[in-house]
N, C-alpha and C positions, 0 to 999 in steps of 0.2 A: 504494500500500500504506500502510495507516495505521501510526502509530508502534507500537501494541501488536503488530501483525502483524510489523513489522520486528524488534522486540525478540524475538518468538517465533522468527523465522527465525534470528536470530543465536544465540539460546540453543540451538537445535537443531543448528546447525553446530558450535558449541563442544562440545556433548555428543558429537557424532559424532567430532570430533577427539580428545577425551579418551578415548573408548572405543577408538579406533584405537591411541592411545598405550598404553593399558592392555593391549591385546591384544599389542602388540609387546613390552612388558615381561614379560608372562607367558610368551610364547614364548621370550624370551631366558633367563628363569629356568629354564624346562623344559630348554633346551639345556645350561645350566650344570649342572643336576642330573644330566642324562644323562651328560655328560662326566665328572663327579665319580664317578658310579656305576661307569662303565666303568673308570676308573682304580683305584678301590677294589677292584673285583672282580678285576682283573688282578693285584693285589698279594697276593691270597689264595694260600696254598700249594696245591700239587697235593693233591687228595683221594685217600684210600685209598693214600697213599704209604707205602712201606716203607723205613726208614732204620735201619741198624745193628741189624736184627732186631726193630724196633718199628714198629707201624703206626699211622698217624693217620687217623681217620675223623671227619668233621664235617658238620654242616648249619647254615647260617646263613639264618634267615628274617627279613628286615627288615620292620618294620611299614610303612615308607615306602620310597622308592627308595634312600635312603642309610641306612647303619647306623651306630649308635654302638657296636656290638659289633665285635670283631675278634679274630683268632687267628693264630698262626703256629707253625712247627715246623721246626727246622733243626739241622744238626750243624756247629758252628763249629770243632771240633777232633775228631780221631779218638777214638772211644769216648765222645763227649760229645753229648748231645742237649739242646737248649734248646727250651722250648715255653711258650706263654702263651695265656690267654684274658682279654680286657679288655672292660669295659663303661663307655663314656664317658657322662658326665652329659648329659642333653638329647638332642636329635636334630637332623637336618638337616646342612647343609654344614659348620658349625663343628665338630660332633662327629666327622663323617667326617674332617675335616682332622686332628684330634687322633689318630685311629687311624693315619693315615699317618705323622704325626710320631713316634708311639710306635714303630712298626715300624722307622723309620729309626734312631732312637736305640738301640734294643736291638740291632739288627744291627751298628751302629757299635761300641758298647762291647764286645760279645762278640767281634767280630773283633779287637779289641785285647787280648783275653785275660781280660776281666772276666767271670767266670762265677758270682759270688755273687749270687743273686737279691736279697738284701737290699740289697747295694751298688748293684745295677742300679736298684732301685726308688728309692733315695735320689737317684741321679743324675737319673733321669727326673723325679722330684718337683721337683728344683731347676730343671731345664730348662723344665718345664711352667709353673711359677710365673713364671719370667722371661719367658716368651713373651707374657704379657698376654692370653691367650685366654680367661681366666676359665672354664676347664673343668677338671674333675677326673675321675678314673676309678677304678674298682675293678679288681683284677688278681689273677690266679693266675699266678705265674711260677715255673718249675721248671727244674732242670738235673739230668739223669739220667746217672750214670756207668755206662756199659754193662758195664765190666769187673767192677765191684764190686756192681752193682744198687743203688747208693746214690742215693736221690732227695733232692736238696736243693731246698727251695722256700720261697716266702714268700706269705702271703695278705694282700692289701691291701684289707681290708673287703669282699671279694667274697662274694656269695651267689648261689646256694646253695653250701654248703661242698662242695668236691670229694670224691668218693667212690671208694674202692678196692673193686673187685669181684673177689674171689678165690674162685672156685668158688661155693658157696652163701652165702658171707659177704660182707656189704657194711658197710663202716665209713667214717667220716668222717676226713679228714686233720685232724690237730690244728694249732692255730695261730690267730693273729689279727693284725690290723694296721690301720693307718690308710689312708684313701684316698690316692691319688697326685695331687698337684697342688692340694691344699687347705690344708695346714699347712706353713709354712716350718720347715725343720729337722726334719721328721718322721723318726723312726727306724724302721727295719724289721729284722726278725729272720729269720735262716735257720733253718728247721726241717729235720730229716732223718728219713728212714725207709728201710727196705729195701723195694724194689719186688719183690713176690712173683713167682716164675716164672709166666709166662703169665697174669698178672693184668691187669686193665683199670682205668685211671684215668678216671673219668667226670666231666666238667666241663660246666657250663652257665651261661648268663647269667641274671639275675634275671627275665627275661621269662617263664621257665617257671613261676615262683611265682605270676605274675598270672593264669595260666589253670588253676591247680590248685584243687581245692576245699579248704575248711577256713577257719577263722577265726583270723587271726593268723599271724605269721611262723613260729613253732615248728610249728604244725599243718601248714602248707604244706610246710615242709622235711621233715617226717615223711612226708607224702604223696609227696614227690619221692623220698625214699629207698626207700619201698615200691615205687614205680613202677620205679625203676632195678633193684631186686632182681627184680621180676617179669619184666623184659625183658632181664636180664643186661647192661644198659647198651647195647643195640643202638640206634644213633642213628636209623635209619629207623623202627624200631618205636616208639621214644620219641616221635618227631615225630608219627607217626600217632595215637598215644594222646593226645597233647596238643592236636592240632588240633580246633577247634570252629568249623565253618562259620557258625554263628549269631552267634558273638561276634567272630570274626576274631582278629587278633593286636594286642592293645593296646600291645605293646612289642616291640622286637626280641627274637627268640629264637635263641640259638645253643647247639648241642650239640657236644661235642668229646670224643673218647675217644683215649687212648693205651694201646696194648695190646702185650704181648709175644707173639711168635709161637712 
């Protein structure tokens, strides 16, 4: 065999070895992604669950296997309901890891009696910055007092703005705030309102805005409000109206409603 032929054979063997190693790496990555997906999926709350006379309905449609969106709903004390919907920056394993960390921290702090959404946001902000993950998130975090129908909440730069559906009326929750995990010492504010009898709180991640028509954020938020009004905030109908098989989902899309029965 001539020297050029020997070199060609060696190059071919090296290429085969590199391809085999690449295949093993891809398979390992896929297994890691699947394990992370299964863990994240199992941490989601039961759907259509009824707690203290209030029902949670949701749909989470990830753009990839893992989602940077997450939500939860629980009762840390009698007559108290805590809920949130979060959207972590970016996508993939790192963003999914932050959703797990967020759930752990909020469950931990509320179990210790901390039910102020603003104070909870401040503590999570500090923890997330200290983690070094270089991730931040937007968040709607609320605590509902069942006995008084008083809803206390904070909005941490989350879009679209949550909507209260009360009969034929649809209105935005008031408030504003900074993202969580981006600014050291960020301050958050508790807002309050009365949760109307048999009303529905409709929340979503900003993935819905990416599939709605309209130029600019304001126009798309208006489209979202009109869509919620037309569907009475029903999550299955909303997802059906948002789905576009030709475009797919450019971002994670999460829909969540909290309604009195």
